N, C-alpha and C positions, 0 to 999 in steps of 0.2 A: 827531585826527590833523592837523587844520587848523593849530593853533598850531605844531606841530613842523615842518610843511611851510613855513610862513611864516618860521620861524626859520632853516631851511636856505637859503631864498632870500636872506635878509638877511645871512647870515654867509658864504655861498659867494663866493669871489673868482674862481674860474675861470668864464669867460664861458659855455662850452658846458654845464658842469654847472648853472650858474644858470638857463639856458634850460630844461633838463630839469626842474629843480625848479619853475620857474614853470608849466610845462605840467602837472606833477603837482598843484600847488596848484589850478589852474583846474579840473582834472577833479574834484578833491575837492569844490570849491565847487559845481560843477554837480550832482554826486551828492547833496550835502547838501541843496541846494534842492529837488531832485526828491523826496528822501526826506521832507523836512519837509512838502512839499505833499501827498504821499500819506498822511501820518500825521495830517493835520489832521482834526478831528471831522467826520463826515459823509461822508468819502471811503470807497470800498469796502474799502480795505486799512487803514483806521484801526483801531489796536488798541483793545480795550475791556477795562478792568480795573475792579475795585471801587474805590470812592472811598477817599480817605485816611482818612475817618472810619470806614468799615467795616473797613479794614485795621487801624486803631489799636484799635478795639473788639475784634477777634479777638486781637490781640497781647496786650492787657491781660488778657483772660480766659484765654489760654494761660499767661501768667505766674502767674496766680492758682493754677492747678493745678500747675504745675511751674516755679517761679521761676528755678531755677539752670540747668537743662538744657533747658527748653522742651519742646515737643511731640515733638521728635526730628527729626534731619536728613531732609529729603525728605518730611516728613509734613505739609506745610502744608495739603494737601487735607483731611486728617483734622481739623485745627483749623478750617478753613473750614466744614466740615459741622457741627461741634459748637458753634461759638462765634459764627457770624455773627448780627448783630442781626435782630430781626423786621422792622425797617424795610426790610431788603434785599428782602423779598418785594414791596414796592411799586414797585420799579424794573423797567425792562424787561429786566434781566439776571437775573431771579429764577430762571430755569431753568438758568443756567450755573453750573458749579462751577469755581473757580479753584485752581490749584496754586501760586500766588504772590500776594503782596500788591502793592499799588500801588507801594510803595517797597522797594528791596532791603534797606534797613536794617530795615524792619518785618518782612520775611520772615525775615531772620536772627534777629531778636529773638524771633519766634514759634517758630522751629524749634530754636534753641539757647539761648534764655533769656538770663539775665544774663551767662553765660559769653561769648556772642557780643557782648553789649552792651559788656562790659569791653574785649574785644579791639578793637571798632570805635572806642570812645572813645580808647583808647591810640593807635591808628593815626591817627585824625584829629588828636589833640593833637600827636603827633609830626610829622605832616605840616604842621600849622600852624606849629610852631616852626621846622622845617627850611625851609619856604617863606619865612617872615619873615626868617630869617637869611640865606638864600641870595639872596633878592632885594635885601636891603640891601647885602650884600657886592658883588654884581655891579653895583649902581647906583653904588657908590663907585668901583669900578674903571672903570666906563663901558663894559662889554661889550655893552650894548644888549639888544634883544629876543631876538636869536638865542640868547644864552646862557641865557635864562630860559624858553624856549619849552616845554621838556619839563615843567618845574615847573608852568607855567600850564595845560598840557594835563591834568596829573594833578589839579590843583585843580578844573578844569571837570568832569572825570570823577567826582570825589567828590561834586560838587553834583548831577550828573545822577542818581547812584544814589539820591538822596533823593526823587526824584519818579518814577522809572521802575523796573521790575523789571530784574534782572540777566539778561543772556543770556550764552551761552558766549563770544561775540565780545567783549562788554564786560569779562568777567572776565579773559580772556587779555590784552586791552589794558591793564587795570589792572596786572597783574603786569609787563607790558613797561615801563610808565612807572615803576613802583616800582623796577625794576632800573636804568633809565636815570638815575634821580635818587638812587640809592644811592651813598654815599661809598665809594671803593675804597681799600684799604690793601694794601701789599706786605708779605707775610710769608714769610720764608725758613724752610723746614722741612728739616732734614738727616736723611735716612734712611741714613746711612753709619756704618760702624764702622771703627776703626783696629786693625789687627793688631799683636801684639807683635813685637819685633825678632826676626829669624830667627837661627838658631844661629850663623851665620858672623859675626854682629856687624853686619850691614848695617842700614840704616835701616828703620823700620816702613813698611808699605804700607797705604794707605787704599783700601778697596774698598766698593762699594755693596752693601748687604744687601737681598735680595729678600723676606725674611720679612715685614717691616712692610708692604711694598706688597701682598703676597699677603693678609695679614690684613685689610687695608682693602678691597681690590678684590673678593676672593672672595665675601663676603656680598652685595655690590652686584650682582655678576654673577648670583648665584643668585636674588636678588630680582627682577632684570630678567627672567630666564628664566621664573620662576613667574608674574610679572605678564603677560608676553607670552602665555604659555599660557592663562591665565585670560581674558585679553582676546580671544584668538582664539576661544575657546568662546562668549563673550558675543556677539561679532560674528556668528559662524556661526549662533547661535540666532536672532538678529534676522533674518538672511537667510532661515532656514527658516520663521520665522513670517510674514515678508512673502510668501514663496512660497506658504504655505498659504492666506493671504488671497486671493492671486491665483487659486488653484485653487478657492476657495470662490466667488469672483465668476464663475468659469467653470462653476459647477455640477458640479464634479468631486469627488464625495463621498469616494471612496477616497483620492485624492491629498491632499485637505484633511485627512482624519483622520490619515493616516500622517505627513505632513510636520509637522503641528502636534504630534503626539506626539514626533517627533524633536527639535523645538525645545524642548519641555519637558524632554526627557532631557538636552539640552546645558546648559540653564540652568533648573533647577527652582525658582529663587527669585524668579521674576517672576510676580506675581499676575495680571496681565492675560493671560498665556498660559493659565493655568488657567481663568480666567473665560471666555475665548473658547472653549476646548476643552469646557467644560461646556455651553455653548450649542450647539456642534456636535453633541455626543452627544445632546443633547435634540432637536435638529432631526432627526437620523437616526432616533431612536426614534419621533418623531411621524410621520415619513414612512412607516416600516414599519407603524405602527398604522393610518394612513390607508389604506394599501394593503390591509391585512388586513381592515379593515371593508368595503372594496369601494366601488364607485362609488355616487353618490347614487341613492336608490331612486326608481323611477317612482311618480307619485302613485297612491295606493291600493294599492301593493305594499310589503311589509316589506323593509327593507334586509337583505341576506344577509351574514353575517360569513364571511370567508375566512381567519380566523386559523388558523395551523398551530402545531404544537409548536415548530418551528424559529423561526417568527416570534416566538412568545412568549418563547423563550429569548434571542433577539437583543435584543428589547425590554428584557428584564430586565437583560441585561448592559450595555446602553447607559444605562439608567436608573442602574444602580449606578455606572457610570463617571462619569456626569454629577454624581451626588451626591458622589463622591469628589473630583472636580475642584473642585466648589463648596466643599467642606470644606477643601481645600488652599488655596483662595483666602482663606478666612477665617483659616486657621492662619498664613498669611504676614503678615497684618496684621489682627488681630481688632478693632482700634479704628477701622477704616475702614467707614463705613456702606455704601458701594457694594459691598464684598465680601459683606456679609451680604445685601444686596439680590439679588446674583447667586444665592446659595444659596436664598433665598426664592423667586425666580423659577423655579428648578429644581423645588422642591417644589410650587409652584403649578401649573406646567405638567403635572405628572404626577398631579395630583389625580383626573382622570377615569380614570386607568389603574392607580393603585396605592392600596392601602389604607393609611390612616394618614398620607398625605402632607399632608392638610389641617391636622392638628395641628402637624406640623413647619413648614409654611408660616406658620402663625400665630406660632409661637415665633421663627422667624428674622426675620419682618417686624417683630415687636415690638422685637427687638434693633436692627434697622436704623433704626427710628424713634427709638429711644433715642439713637443716635449721630448722628442728623440731625433734631433735634426740630421744626424749623420748615418741613420739606419737606412741602407739602400732598399731593404725588403719592404719597408713601409711605403716608400715612394713608388716602388714597382706595383704594389697593391692599389695604391691610390691612382696611379696612372692607368692601371687596368680598368678601373671603373670609368674613367674618362674615355678610354678606348672603346668600351662597350657602348657608351652613350654617343659615340661618333664625334667626340670632341678631340680630334687628333692633335690640335695645336697644344692643348694642355697636357695631353698624354706624352707628346714628344718632349715637352719641357721637363716633366717629372722624370722620364726615363733618362734624360740627359743629366739631371741632377744625381740620379742614382748611380749612373756610370761615373760621374765626377767624384762622388763620395768613395767609390771603390772601383778604380779603373780596370782591375783584373776580374771583375764580376761578370762572368759570361752571360748570365741570364739578363742582366741589365742591358747589355748591348743587343741581345737577342730580341728583347721586347722593343727596344728603340728601333731596331731594323724594321719590325712589322709596323710600328706606328708611322715611321717615315714612308714606308711603302704605301700605306693607306692615305697619307697626306699628299702623296704624289711625288715625293723626292726619292726617286728610285735609285739614283746614283749614290746618295748617302746611305740608303738602305743596303745596297750591295757592299759598300765599304764596312758597314757595321757587321753584317753577317760574315764577311771575310775575317774581320777581327775576332769574331766569336770562334771561328774555326782555328785561329792561331792560339786562342786561349785554352782550347781543349787539348790536353797533353796526350790523352789516349786516342789515337787515330782510329782505333777499332771499336770505340764505344758507340753506343746507340745515339748519344748526344751528338757526336761528330757526324754521323750519317744523317741525322735530322737537319743539322746546320748545312750540310753539303746539299741536301735535297732542297732546302729553302733557298739556298744560293742559286741552284739551277733553276728553280721556279721563278725567282726574281729576274734572273738573266733572260729567261725565256718569256718573261712577262705573263706567267701563268697565274691564275687566281686561286688555285687550290693550295691549301696549307699542307705542310708535311706532317707526318705523324709525330705526336709529342714525345719528348724524351723524358728521362727521369728527372733532370734538373731544368732543362730548357722547356719552358712553357710559354706559349704565346700570350700576350696581354689579354686579360679577360675579366669579366665581372664575376658572375656566379652561374654555374651550369646546372643548377638543380632543376627539379621538375617545375613546369609552368602550369598554373591553374587558370582556367578560363570560365567565368571572368575572374580576375585576380582578387585576392582578399584585401579588403580595405583595412588599413591600420586603425586601431581604436584611438580615441582622443587621448592625448597625453603620451603618445609614442615618440614624440620628437626628442632628440638628445638634450641633455642638460646644458646650461650655459657654461662656457669655458671659464676657468679660474681667472681672477683679476690680473694675475701676473702675465698672462698671455693674451689678454684682450687688447683693444686699441688699434686693431688693424695692422699689427706688425706682420712682416712676411713670415712665410712658413719657416724659412731659414736662409741665411745668405748662401749664395752660390760659392763653392770653394774656388779660391783664386788659383791661377796657374802655378803659383809658387808653392801651394799646399799639396797639389796632386799632380801627378805626371799625366800629360795628355794621352799617353799610351802606356799600357801596363808593362811592367818589367818582365823580361823573359826569364 
């Protein structure tokens, strides 16, 4: 906006209007300076994005899979999960998932492939030719900076898009400047008809015909009405969803449940609605189960179960609803790892309460890992389920892959140490727990004391586990309340089939080679 404002100042002849333009330019400059100061690295509001190298690597891998159409509009997060390089785990952003690349052009290339690349190249070439011709013509005429300000602003915006993501404001600004720099042409279109001469021999009469105008405007009016109706439902659904989150924060269970269900009814195609609703149903089922089990038992007394038939029925219905919402999340976008993770968390949470949930949790976690292969947290969660089931061989393998994906991840080595201990390889377990202690920089932290106590226990071959820390948690399944007898999962509770692109028995993900990761984390 600054070049346009400066152009107005230079071209304006009226004194009062020039003063107003100068004031506007000064305000824009002040706002620009403040914004640039807040956006500098290290400031609290400084945005963080993946590097251009990471964004380019993701775009190239997405083009390898679908060169012409890309990964799909709005699916950059899916591409980020599947194609980000292993080196990304060595950055301080490794836990953050991005829905856009560092550059707008790389985002468009990833989502729309060569189709978007062709359009952007044509636009940039056309912009270059138009700018070159326009600037040359106006330099010959001597119109000055004011006549070329809009074109200069458009060129600056095109350069900015190469290094920053696109926001709604920048996209709107782009189209405004494109329209300001477009060449206008005057075209006369006649929608009139001339009648034949009347019977008395008088001259013919030319009248306007309304039929062509109706044919043109009626579809537009219908489209606007339909778009407005659909947009109103989308906005109302967002309002209901926000209201349900407010009710959740206020611990109003009934209002949360009803309002969120209304949001899903208004717009059932938003996966985050279903994902959140699945967690709400799960939390309600867990609350009822906790209440049914009763308060914690006094030492030396057995805990009394207060489960009733009504409680069991409500728990079953809530579990069924949570599974249905988790499956709906997957159905809306089966190639997104986070959606499979939501369904896996549902199955994992009901493992103490429902028969067969452990097998479904393993199946869905494996699919989530296949779609996000270098995420160590997913492998730790999957290994924890194997650990709970006593399959220490698979749990060790998964914890090793998690540690290979991020060698300086203390929790991966901590889980691996426990799995190795249960497997009987105590020497390696002691090595891993020693490595955990070296990875914890704060020697006075609770995590360090836990690791130290675990090391002492392993060295003394004690069977009791140390107290859990903030980040270091032993491998586990789900520690929720157990129901006796457990709830039987209703028919249709099994997870959906994996998408075709990940079927065919392909491995979860290749084990990183020694050239890709260091066998020991950097100090």
